[in-house]
C-alpha positions as CSV (number, residue, x, y, z in Angstrom):
1,M,159.6,-106.6,33.8
2,F,159.5,-102.8,33.6
3,E,156.1,-101.1,33.3
4,N,155.7,-97.3,33.4
5,V,159.3,-96.9,34.8
6,T,161.4,-93.7,34.6
7,I,165.1,-93.7,35.4
8,E,166.7,-90.4,36.3
9,N,170.4,-90.3,36.8
10,G,173.6,-88.7,35.7
11,G,174.3,-91.4,33.1
12,I,177.4,-91.4,31.0
13,D,180.3,-89.0,31.7
14,W,180.5,-87.7,28.1
15,S,183.6,-85.6,28.8
16,H,185.7,-88.5,30.1
17,E,188.8,-89.1,27.9
18,G,188.8,-92.9,28.5
19,N,185.4,-93.5,26.8
20,I,185.7,-95.9,23.9
21,Y,182.1,-96.1,22.7
22,W,182.5,-98.8,20.0
23,Q,183.9,-101.1,22.7
24,H,181.1,-100.2,25.1
25,R,183.7,-98.9,27.5
26,V,182.1,-95.8,29.0
27,H,182.5,-94.1,32.3
28,R,179.4,-93.2,34.1
29,T,178.6,-90.7,36.8
30,E,175.5,-92.7,37.8
31,S,173.7,-95.8,36.6
32,C,170.8,-98.2,37.4
33,N,171.9,-101.9,37.4
34,V,169.7,-104.9,37.8
35,V,171.7,-108.2,38.5
36,L,169.7,-111.4,38.3
37,H,171.3,-114.6,39.8
38,G,170.2,-118.0,38.6
39,N,166.4,-118.3,38.2
40,S,165.2,-114.9,39.4
41,A,163.0,-112.0,38.3
42,F,162.8,-108.2,38.7
43,H,159.5,-106.3,38.6
44,A,159.2,-102.5,38.6
45,K,155.9,-100.8,38.0
46,N,154.8,-97.2,38.2
47,V,158.0,-96.0,39.7
48,T,160.8,-93.4,39.2
49,I,164.3,-94.7,40.0
50,V,166.6,-91.7,40.9
51,G,170.4,-91.6,41.2
52,N,172.9,-94.4,41.4
53,Q,171.0,-97.6,42.1
54,R,171.9,-101.3,42.1
55,F,169.3,-104.1,42.5
56,E,170.6,-107.6,43.0
57,V,168.2,-110.5,43.0
58,P,169.3,-113.9,44.5
59,D,168.5,-117.2,42.8
60,G,164.9,-118.3,43.3
61,H,163.5,-114.9,44.2
62,V,161.6,-112.0,42.7
63,L,162.4,-108.4,43.6
64,S,159.5,-106.0,43.3
65,V,160.1,-102.2,43.2
66,E,157.4,-99.6,43.7
67,Q,157.2,-95.9,44.4
68,G,157.6,-94.7,48.0
69,A,156.1,-91.7,49.7
70,S,158.6,-89.2,48.1
71,P,159.6,-88.9,44.4
72,T,163.1,-90.2,45.2
73,E,162.0,-93.1,47.5
74,V,161.6,-96.7,46.2
75,I,160.2,-99.6,48.2
76,T,161.6,-103.0,47.5
77,K,160.1,-106.4,48.4
78,L,162.0,-109.6,48.0
79,S,159.9,-112.8,47.8
80,P,160.4,-116.4,46.8
81,L,159.8,-117.0,43.1
82,D,156.6,-119.0,42.4
83,E,158.0,-121.6,40.1
84,E,154.6,-122.5,38.6
85,A,153.8,-118.8,37.8
86,S,157.2,-118.0,36.4
87,W,158.5,-118.5,32.9
88,K,161.5,-120.7,32.4
89,W,163.7,-122.2,29.6
90,K,163.3,-125.9,28.9
91,Y,166.4,-127.5,27.4
92,H,166.8,-130.8,25.6
93,L,169.2,-132.5,23.3
94,E,168.5,-133.2,19.6
95,G,171.4,-135.1,18.2
96,S,174.4,-133.0,18.9
97,S,172.4,-129.8,19.3
98,I,170.9,-128.3,22.4
99,R,167.4,-126.9,21.9
100,C,165.6,-124.6,24.3
101,R,162.1,-123.3,24.5
102,L,160.5,-120.6,26.7
103,Q,157.7,-122.0,28.9
104,H,155.2,-120.1,30.9
């Protein structure tokens, strides 16, 4: 979940000769990446994320990001994911098809 989040970084290196935009192959000077493993969640609210940042969330956890004391500081908090309060996909077989439904 992103709510009132600003990301400020160098982004794409527009002058790089190896950029192939239609194949989504672009070289970046900086980026913000969020990697979710398994059943995990990421929450960022009222924060500015500056520079090259990577947030990795292990399975079964939620990573919360909030603004620190300075404009470039972020505070992260990793906690176990509350299975009852979290959404999840429910899968079942219907004949030879797999159906899924989002549950909260």
